[in-house]
C-alpha positions as CSV (number, residue, x, y, z in Angstrom):
1,M,-56.7,51.1,30.3
2,R,-58.5,47.8,29.4
3,A,-61.8,47.8,27.8
4,P,-64.8,46.3,29.8
5,A,-65.1,43.4,27.5
6,H,-61.2,42.7,28.1
7,R,-61.7,42.9,32.0
8,H,-64.6,40.3,31.6
9,V,-62.3,37.7,29.3
10,D,-59.5,38.2,32.1
11,A,-62.2,37.5,34.9
12,V,-63.3,34.4,33.1
13,F,-59.7,33.2,32.5
14,D,-58.7,34.0,36.1
15,A,-61.8,32.0,37.4
16,L,-61.1,28.9,35.2
17,A,-57.3,28.9,35.9
18,D,-58.1,27.0,39.0
19,P,-58.6,23.3,38.5
20,T,-61.3,22.9,41.3
21,R,-63.2,25.7,39.7
22,R,-63.1,23.9,36.6
23,R,-64.2,20.9,38.3
24,V,-67.1,22.8,39.9
25,V,-68.1,24.0,36.4
26,E,-67.9,20.7,34.8
27,T,-70.1,19.2,37.7
28,L,-72.7,22.0,37.1
29,A,-72.7,21.6,33.5
30,R,-73.9,18.0,33.7
31,G,-77.3,19.3,34.7
32,G,-79.5,20.4,37.5
33,T,-79.5,23.0,40.2
34,V,-77.4,22.1,43.1
35,T,-76.4,23.5,46.6
36,A,-72.9,24.0,47.9
37,S,-73.6,21.0,50.1
38,G,-74.6,18.9,47.1
39,L,-71.5,20.1,45.2
40,A,-69.1,19.2,48.2
41,A,-70.9,15.7,48.2
42,Q,-69.7,15.2,44.6
43,L,-66.3,16.9,45.0
44,P,-63.2,16.4,47.2
45,I,-63.7,19.6,49.0
46,T,-65.6,21.0,51.8
47,R,-68.8,23.0,51.4
48,Q,-67.1,26.2,52.5
49,A,-64.5,25.7,49.8
50,V,-67.3,25.1,47.2
51,T,-68.9,28.5,48.6
52,K,-65.5,30.3,47.9
53,H,-65.1,28.9,44.3
54,L,-68.6,29.6,43.5
55,S,-68.0,33.1,44.5
56,A,-65.0,33.6,42.3
57,L,-67.2,31.8,39.3
58,R,-70.0,34.2,40.1
59,G,-67.9,37.3,39.9
60,A,-66.8,36.2,36.3
61,E,-70.3,35.7,35.6
62,L,-69.9,31.9,34.9
63,V,-72.6,30.9,37.3
64,S,-75.7,32.4,39.0
C-alpha cells in the first residue's frame, strides 16, 4: 500500500502530465484571481474545459 505522501505526489504528477493543465497553472502563476471564463479567454479552450482541468488540479491540491 502506498503512503499518503506518495499518493499526493502521484496525484500532482498525474495532474501536471496534461499540457493544458500545465498551461492553466502557468497562467494562474502569473498572478491574480481569475474565473474559468477569464482563463478560457486566455487559453485556446472552452470554459467547460477549463472547469474540468481546474477540477483535476484542485483534486491534486494545486489550485484552490
